[in-house]
C-alpha positions in Angstrom: -19.3 -11.7 -45.6 -21.0 -14.0 -43.2 -17.7 -15.6 -42.3 -16.1 -12.2 -41.7 -19.0 -11.3 -39.3 -18.5 -14.6 -37.5 -14.8 -14.0 -37.2 -15.4 -10.4 -35.9 -18.0 -11.5 -33.4 -15.6 -14.3 -32.2 -12.9 -11.7 -31.7 -15.1 -9.5 -29.7 -16.2 -12.4 -27.5 -12.5 -13.4 -27.1 -11.6 -9.8 -26.2 -14.3 -9.7 -23.6 -12.8 -12.7 -21.8 -10.2 -10.8 -19.8 -12.8 -8.2 -18.9 -15.1 -11.0 -17.6 -12.2 -12.5 -15.6 -11.3 -9.1 -14.2 -14.9 -8.5 -13.2 -15.1 -11.9 -11.5 -11.9 -11.3 -9.7 -13.0 -7.9 -8.5 -16.3 -9.3 -7.3 -14.5 -12.1 -5.5 -12.2 -9.7 -3.8 -15.1 -7.6 -2.6 -16.8 -10.6 -1.2 -13.6 -11.7 0.6 -13.2 -8.2 1.9 -16.7 -8.2 3.4 -16.0 -11.6 5.0 -12.7 -10.4 6.4 -14.3 -7.3 7.8 -16.8 -9.5 9.7 -13.9 -11.7 11.0 -11.9 -8.6 11.9 -14.7 -7.4 14.2 -14.5 -10.6 16.1 -10.7 -11.0 16.2 -9.2 -10.1 19.5 -8.5 -11.3 23.0 -12.2 -11.8 23.8 -13.0 -13.3 20.4 -16.7 -13.7 19.5 -17.8 -12.9 23.1 -17.9 -9.2 22.4 -20.2 -9.7 19.4 -22.5 -11.9 21.4 -22.8 -9.3 24.2 -23.2 -6.5 21.6 -26.1 -8.2 19.7 -27.6 -10.0 22.7 -30.3 -8.8 25.1 -27.9 -7.0 27.4 -26.4 -4.7 24.8 -23.2 -4.4 26.9 -21.7 -1.0 26.6 -18.1 -2.3 27.1 -18.7 -4.8 24.2 -20.0 -2.0 22.1 -17.0 0.1 22.7 -14.6 -2.8 21.9 -16.3 -3.6 18.6 -17.3 -0.1 17.4 -14.4 2.0 18.7 -11.5 -0.4 18.5 -12.0 -3.5 16.3 -14.1 -2.0 13.4 -11.9 1.1 12.8 -8.8 -1.0 13.1 -10.2 -3.6 10.6 -11.4 -0.9 8.2 -8.0 0.9 8.6 -6.1 -2.2 7.8 -8.1 -2.7 4.6 -7.7 0.9 3.5 -4.0 1.0 4.2 -3.5 -2.2 2.1 -5.7 -0.7 -0.6 -3.5 2.4 -0.7 -0.3 0.3 -0.9 -1.8 -2.0 -3.6 -2.7 1.1 -5.7 0.7 2.6 -5.2 2.4 -0.7 -6.1 0.5 -1.0 -9.4 1.3 2.6 -10.3 5.0 2.1 -9.4 5.4 -1.0 -11.4 3.7 0.5 -14.4 5.6 3.8 -14.1 9.0 2.2 -13.9 8.1 -0.8 -16.1 9.6 -3.0 -13.4 7.7 -5.8 -11.7 10.0 -5.5 -8.7 9.1 -1.9 -8.0 7.2 -1.2 -4.8 5.6 1.9 -3.2 8.7 2.7 -1.2 11.0 2.9 -4.2 11.3 6.7 -4.1 12.5 6.9 -0.5 9.1 7.4 1.2 9.7 4.7 3.8 13.1 6.0 4.9 11.7 9.6 4.9 8.8 8.6 7.1 11.1 6.8 9.5 13.4 9.8 9.7 10.4 12.1 10.2 9.2 10.0 13.1 12.7 9.8 14.7 13.3 13.5 14.4 9.9 14.3 15.8 10.5 12.0 18.8 13.8 13.7 19.5 12.2 17.2 19.3 9.4 16.0 21.6 11.8 16.0 24.5 14.1 18.7 23.3 12.4 21.9 24.5 9.0 23.2 25.6 8.6 25.2 22.4 9.3 22.1 20.2 6.9 20.1 22.3 3.9 22.3 21.6 4.6 22.2 17.8 5.2 18.4 17.9 2.0 17.7 19.8 0.0 19.5 17.1 1.7 17.8 14.3 1.9 14.4 15.9 3.9 11.3 14.8 1.3 10.6 12.1 1.8 14.0 10.5 5.6 13.7 10.8 5.6 10.4 9.0 3.5 11.8 6.2 5.6 14.9 5.9 8.8 12.8 5.9 7.5 10.5 3.2 6.4 13.3 0.9 9.7 15.3 1.6 11.7 12.2 0.7 9.9 11.9 -2.7 10.4 15.6 -3.4 14.1 15.2 -2.6 14.3 12.3 -5.0 12.6 14.4 -7.7 15.1 17.2 -7.0 18.1 14.8 -7.3 16.7 13.3 -10.5 16.0 16.7 -12.0 12.4 15.9 -12.6 10.6 12.9 -13.9 11.9 12.9 -17.5 14.4 10.1 -17.0 13.0 7.0 -15.4 16.4 5.4 -14.7 17.7 8.6 -13.1 14.6 8.8 -10.9 15.0 5.1 -9.9 18.6 5.6 -8.9 17.9 8.8 -7.0 15.2 7.0 -5.1 17.6 4.3 -4.1 20.2 6.9 -2.9 17.6 8.8 -0.9 16.4 5.6 0.7 19.9 4.6 1.8 20.9 8.0 3.1 17.7 8.8 5.0 17.6 5.2 6.4 21.1 5.6 7.7 20.2 8.9 9.3 17.2 7.3 11.0 19.5 4.5 12.3 22.0 7.2 13.5 19.2 8.9 15.5 18.3 5.6 17.1 22.0 5.1 18.0 22.4 8.6 19.5 19.1 8.7 21.3 18.3 5.2 22.5 15.0 6.4 24.2 13.3 6.5 20.7 14.4 3.1 19.7 11.4 1.1 21.0 8.8 3.4 19.4 10.6 3.8 16.1 11.1 0.1 15.9 7.4 -0.5 16.4 6.7 2.0 13.6 9.1 0.3 11.3 7.5 -3.1 12.0 4.0 -1.8 11.2 0.9 -1.8 13.3 -2.8 -1.1 12.9 -3.6 -1.1 16.6 -3.9 2.7 16.9 -6.1 3.4 13.8 -9.3 5.2 14.6 -12.3 6.4 12.6 -10.6 9.7 11.8 -7.6 7.9 10.3 -10.0 5.7 8.3 -11.8 8.8 6.9 -8.4 10.4 6.0 -7.2 7.2 4.2 -10.6 6.7 2.5 -10.5 10.3 1.1 -6.9 9.9 -0.1 -7.7 6.5 -1.7 -10.6 7.9 -3.6 -8.6 10.9 -4.9 -5.6 8.8 -5.8 -7.8 6.2 -7.5 -9.6 8.7 -9.7 -6.3 10.4 -10.8 -4.6 7.0 -11.4 -7.5 5.7 -13.4 -7.6 8.8 -15.5 -3.9 8.4 -16.3 -4.0 4.7 -16.7 -3.7 5.0 -20.5 -0.3 6.6 -20.0 0.9 3.4 -18.1 -0.5 1.3 -21.0 1.5 3.4 -23.4 4.7 3.1 -21.3 4.2 -0.6 -21.2 4.8 -0.6 -25.0 8.0 1.5 -24.6 8.7 5.2 -24.1 9.2 5.8 -27.8 5.9 4.2 -28.6 4.2 6.3 -25.9 5.6 9.5 -27.3 4.5 8.5 -30.8 1.0 8.2 -29.5 1.1 11.8 -28.5 1.1 11.3 -24.7 2.4 14.2 -22.7 4.7 11.9 -20.6 6.4 14.5 -18.4 3.2 15.9 -17.0 1.6 12.4 -16.7 4.7 11.1 -14.9 4.6 14.0 -12.5 0.9 13.3 -11.7 1.6 9.6 -11.3 4.5 10.3 -8.9 2.2 12.6 -6.9 -0.3 9.8 -6.7 2.4 7.4 -5.6 3.7 9.8 -2.9 0.3 10.6 -1.5 -1.0 7.0 -1.4 2.2 5.7 0.2 2.5 8.6 2.6 -1.1 8.2 3.8 -0.7 4.5 4.4 2.7 4.8 6.1 1.6 7.7 8.3 -1.3 5.6 9.8 0.0 2.1 10.0 3.8 2.3 9.7 6.1 0.5 7.3 4.4 -2.6 6.0 6.4 -4.6 3.6 5.5 -6.6 0.5 1.8 -5.7 0.2 2.4 -3.1 -2.5 4.8 -5.4 -4.3 2.8 -8.6 -4.1 -0.7 -7.3 -4.8 -0.1 -6.5 -8.5 1.7 -9.8 -9.0 -1.2 -11.8 -7.6 -3.7 -9.9 -9.9 -1.5 -10.4 -13.0 -1.2 -14.1 -12.2 -5.0 -14.4 -12.4 -5.9 -12.0 -15.3 -4.0 -10.0 -17.9 -5.7 -6.7 -18.3 -5.1 -3.0 -18.8 -3.7 -0.7 -16.2 -7.1 0.9 -15.5 -8.5 -2.4 -14.2 -5.1 -3.5 -12.8 -4.9 -0.5 -10.5 -8.4 -1.1 -9.1 -7.9 -4.9 -8.7 -4.4 -4.4 -7.1 -5.9 -2.0 -4.6 -8.6 -4.5 -3.7 -6.0 -7.2 -3.5 -3.8 -5.1 -1.3 -6.7 -4.5 1.1 -7.5 -8.2 1.3 -3.8 -9.1 1.9 -3.2 -6.6 4.7 -6.5 -7.2 6.4 -5.9 -11.0 6.3 -2.4 -10.5 7.7 -3.8 -8.2 10.4 -6.4 -10.8 11.5 -3.7 -13.5 11.7 -1.4 -11.2 13.6 -4.2 -10.8 16.2 -5.1 -14.4 16.7 -1.9 -16.5 16.2 -0.5 -15.8 19.6 -3.5 -14.2 21.3 -3.9 -12.4 23.6 -0.5 -11.0 22.4 -0.1 -9.7 18.9 2.5 -10.1 16.2 3.7 -7.0 14.3 1.7 -7.1 11.1 4.7 -5.9 9.1 6.7 -8.9 10.1 3.9 -11.2 9.0 3.4 -9.6 5.6 7.2 -9.7 5.1 7.4 -13.4 5.9 4.3 -14.3 3.8 5.1 -11.9 0.9 8.7 -12.9 0.8 7.8 -16.6 0.8 5.4 -16.0 -2.1 7.9 -14.1 -4.2 10.6 -16.8 -3.5 8.1 -19.4 -4.7 7.3 -17.4 -7.7 11.0 -17.0 -8.6 11.6 -20.7 -8.1 8.6 -21.6 -10.3 9.7 -19.3 -13.1 13.3 -20.5 -12.9 12.0 -24.1 -13.1 10.0 -23.3 -16.1 12.9 -21.6 -17.7 15.1 -24.7 -17.2 12.4 -27.0 -18.5 12.1 -24.9 -21.6 
């Protein structure tokens, strides 16, 4: 009996190992996030000079405006957008049981691009359209376009019952809407510069209002995703196993697709199309710790915030006083990481 107790206690201690690693990773990501937030408040054409003037004896009003009204909301917005994409990436990969799934898989990126392009065309089309467009704005158009694309994907897939059909419908919608956005750029060259900037991604125009909107969306999506994380755990064992556990998969899939659409739409609407963050964040978390989807979603969200904020800071300082499009930087760094990951796994496979 004593041996069985020892074996049981050892199993409990062993089972708590991933939980401890997940806690340590989450704490580390929070500390890195705070550090990057401080660095982001100093990253710009004037560097640390604005901070010195802000906290010095003079309390320069210009420095205060630069830090509090420009740098801090931009920095917080970059973290929040990355957190939304990391959350959406973890949900997408769990929902489709595919490590290559990303937040834009259901056509939200192409829908947002087409929404922005159509809005810009309407902006100069007629005075009546102008008043409506001004109220809606490019941000609202991007969000509406992203959500509409997801709804179109659901319509073509006839619901969420068949994962493969949903995946194929998302690919079709992405291709068609992307082609329509390219056609708009071809027919109306005046919108090309602005639309290209949106497609490359930028955090330069994020304000405190945008931060509040993304924070509220992140909180709501995180709560729902965490409550439904056991469905993703069940799907990881196979659809038949999940059904045998009594999980109502159709309703849970619908709720998870809604989380995916809202999180992606909110991020895209505020910062444009930023590649690889939602794809790479869950991979980086899984490379450190193997855990349940409840912890994975939270850790992937924190990792996404760290990745995008770090990329945004680099985009500001690499060729200062000019800036690189943050989407280009995340694509280069994220693509390089995934290529290295594929090479490493291929090498291991050949060795074995």
